[in-house]
C-alpha positions in Angstrom: 23.3 -64.4 9.4 25.5 -65.5 6.5 28.9 -66.4 7.7 32.0 -64.9 5.9 34.9 -67.3 5.9 38.2 -67.8 4.1 39.1 -71.4 3.2 42.7 -72.6 3.1 43.3 -76.0 1.7 45.7 -77.4 -0.9 44.9 -81.1 -1.3 42.1 -83.6 -2.4 41.1 -83.8 1.3 40.5 -80.0 1.2 38.4 -80.2 -2.0 36.1 -82.8 -0.4 35.7 -80.7 2.7 34.8 -77.7 0.7 32.3 -79.6 -1.5 30.4 -80.6 1.7 30.4 -77.0 2.9 29.1 -75.8 -0.5 26.4 -78.5 -0.5 25.1 -77.0 2.7 25.2 -73.5 1.4 28.5 -72.3 2.8 30.7 -70.6 0.3 34.0 -68.9 1.1 34.6 -65.2 0.4 38.2 -66.3 -0.6 39.8 -69.7 -1.3 43.5 -70.1 -0.9 44.3 -73.4 -2.7 48.1 -73.3 -2.6 50.5 -73.2 0.3 52.7 -71.0 -1.9 50.2 -68.2 -2.1 50.4 -65.2 0.2 48.4 -65.8 3.4 45.2 -63.7 3.6 44.8 -60.8 5.9 41.1 -59.9 5.3 38.3 -59.6 7.8 36.0 -62.6 8.1 34.0 -64.5 10.7 36.3 -67.6 10.4 39.4 -68.8 8.6 38.9 -72.5 7.9 41.9 -74.7 7.4 41.8 -78.2 5.9 45.1 -79.9 4.9 46.9 -76.7 3.9 50.5 -78.0 4.1 51.9 -74.9 5.8 52.2 -73.6 9.4 50.0 -70.5 9.8 51.3 -67.9 12.3 49.2 -66.8 15.2 48.9 -63.2 13.9 47.0 -64.6 10.9 44.9 -67.1 12.9 43.7 -64.3 15.1 42.4 -62.0 12.3 38.9 -63.5 11.9 36.2 -62.5 14.4 35.6 -66.0 15.8 39.1 -67.4 15.2 40.4 -70.1 12.9 39.1 -73.7 12.6 40.9 -76.8 11.4 39.5 -80.0 10.1 41.9 -82.8 11.1 41.5 -86.4 10.0 42.1 -88.1 13.3 40.6 -88.2 16.8 42.9 -85.7 18.4 45.1 -85.7 20.4 46.1 -88.9 18.5 48.0 -88.6 15.2 48.8 -85.0 15.2 51.0 -83.8 12.3 51.2 -84.1 8.5 50.3 -87.8 8.0 47.3 -88.8 10.1 45.5 -90.8 7.3 48.6 -93.0 6.8 48.6 -93.4 10.6 45.0 -94.6 10.5 45.8 -97.1 7.7 48.7 -98.4 9.7 46.3 -99.0 12.6 47.9 -96.4 14.9 44.7 -94.7 15.9 41.0 -95.0 15.7 39.5 -93.5 12.5 37.8 -90.2 12.9 37.8 -86.5 12.4 38.2 -83.5 14.7 37.3 -79.8 14.4 39.5 -77.6 16.6 39.9 -73.9 17.2 43.5 -73.3 16.1 46.3 -71.9 18.2 49.9 -71.3 17.4 50.9 -75.0 18.0 50.3 -77.8 15.4 47.0 -79.6 15.9 47.0 -78.4 19.6 43.9 -76.1 20.0 40.7 -76.9 21.9 38.2 -79.3 20.4 34.8 -78.2 19.1 33.6 -81.5 17.6 34.7 -85.0 17.0 33.2 -87.9 15.1 34.4 -91.5 14.7 34.4 -93.0 11.2 33.7 -96.7 10.5 36.7 -98.1 8.5 37.6 -101.8 8.1 40.4 -103.0 10.4 42.5 -103.5 7.2 41.4 -100.4 5.3 41.3 -99.5 1.7 43.7 -97.5 -0.5 44.7 -94.0 0.8 42.4 -92.1 -1.7 39.3 -94.0 -0.5 40.0 -93.5 3.2 41.0 -89.9 2.6 37.6 -89.1 0.9 35.6 -90.8 3.6 37.3 -88.9 6.3 37.2 -85.6 4.4 33.5 -85.8 3.6 32.7 -86.7 7.2 34.9 -83.8 8.3 33.1 -81.4 6.0 29.6 -82.5 7.3 30.8 -82.2 10.9 32.2 -78.7 10.1 28.8 -77.6 8.7 27.2 -78.6 12.1 30.0 -76.8 13.9 29.4 -73.6 12.0 25.7 -73.8 12.5 26.0 -74.2 16.2 29.4 -72.5 16.9 28.4 -70.1 19.6 26.7 -72.8 21.7 29.6 -75.3 21.5 32.1 -75.6 24.4 35.8 -75.5 23.7 37.3 -78.7 25.2 41.1 -78.6 25.8 42.9 -81.6 24.4 44.6 -84.1 26.7 48.1 -83.2 25.6 49.7 -85.9 27.6 48.0 -88.5 25.4 49.2 -86.9 22.1 50.9 -89.0 19.4 52.6 -87.6 16.3 53.0 -88.4 12.7 55.9 -87.4 10.5 56.1 -86.1 6.9 56.1 -89.1 4.5 59.3 -89.4 2.4 60.0 -91.4 -0.7 62.1 -93.8 1.3 59.1 -94.8 3.5 57.5 -96.7 0.6 60.4 -99.2 0.3 59.1 -102.7 0.9 61.0 -105.6 2.5 59.3 -108.6 1.0 60.5 -110.7 3.9 58.6 -108.5 6.3 55.3 -109.5 7.9 52.6 -109.6 5.1 50.1 -107.4 6.9 52.8 -104.7 7.4 53.6 -104.7 3.7 50.0 -104.6 2.7 49.4 -101.6 4.9 52.3 -99.9 3.2 50.8 -100.6 -0.2 47.5 -99.1 1.0 48.9 -96.1 2.9 51.4 -95.0 0.3 49.2 -95.8 -2.8 48.8 -92.1 -3.7 52.4 -91.1 -2.9 55.2 -92.2 -2.8 54.0 -95.7 -3.8 55.1 -98.9 -2.0 58.0 -100.3 -4.0 60.8 -102.8 -4.2 63.7 -103.5 -6.5 63.5 -106.5 -8.8 66.4 -108.2 -10.4 65.5 -109.0 -14.0 66.7 -111.9 -16.1 69.0 -109.5 -17.9 70.8 -108.9 -14.6 69.8 -105.3 -14.0 67.5 -104.1 -11.2 64.4 -102.0 -11.7 62.1 -100.2 -9.2 58.7 -101.8 -9.1 55.7 -100.1 -7.4 53.0 -102.4 -6.0 49.6 -101.0 -7.0 47.3 -103.8 -5.7 47.9 -106.7 -3.4 46.1 -108.8 -0.9 46.8 -111.4 1.8 46.3 -114.9 0.8 47.2 -117.9 3.0 49.0 -115.5 5.4 51.2 -114.2 2.6 51.3 -111.0 0.5 50.0 -111.8 -2.9 50.9 -109.0 -5.4 48.2 -108.4 -8.0 49.4 -105.5 -10.1 52.5 -103.4 -10.4 54.0 -100.4 -12.2 57.6 -101.1 -13.3 59.8 -98.1 -13.7 59.0 -96.4 -17.0 56.0 -98.6 -17.7 52.3 -98.6 -17.2 50.4 -100.6 -14.6 50.3 -104.4 -15.4 49.3 -107.5 -13.6 52.0 -109.2 -11.7 51.9 -112.4 -13.7 52.5 -110.5 -16.9 55.4 -108.7 -15.4 57.0 -111.9 -14.3 56.6 -113.5 -17.7 58.6 -110.7 -19.3 61.2 -110.2 -16.6 61.8 -113.2 -14.4 
């Protein structure tokens, strides 16, 4: 039987999940790619949600025959909420993905499938971690859809839940006197948005905002490799210093 599903997703994470579905022969009857679009109210076997950026009311979740599924990039109940990938990069939870049947509460529904993902203790930039989790989640979703009626619904251990918050521009501010690993994790976690940044006082006396694009830890200290000064393109750190220090 060919499954009919609506796909709701509005990010790069969503695109990678959908690519894995389509590779396996699963194509949506409708794709909602923006959280600003009207929510669908059409019959289907499933609604599938992957990084949609909007709370979906229960009356919508209950429309499809078998309910609505969510692909979440953490091992729930850890790292519920809007920024689980940043949480993983900060080392706040083990890397992995979870498929749940959605209910009216955020990331709260029973678990259909989970899979751990191997990521280095000090991970890569956000975009790389995001793609790895998304593609694993997409492949796990394929297995879930193929075996849906034989899978048990396992309630989450809600007492163990942890939560992430929406990332704001201010979260990217670096204190260069902070622990080097903490700052490097900020550079990695916020590399897509808002960028990890600090304010640099130039030889002219004015301050500019500088985004750190690449860095590493060398001799227990944060070594900045490349930056994007306000209004400029990316350049290596030494070139920036020659023109501004």
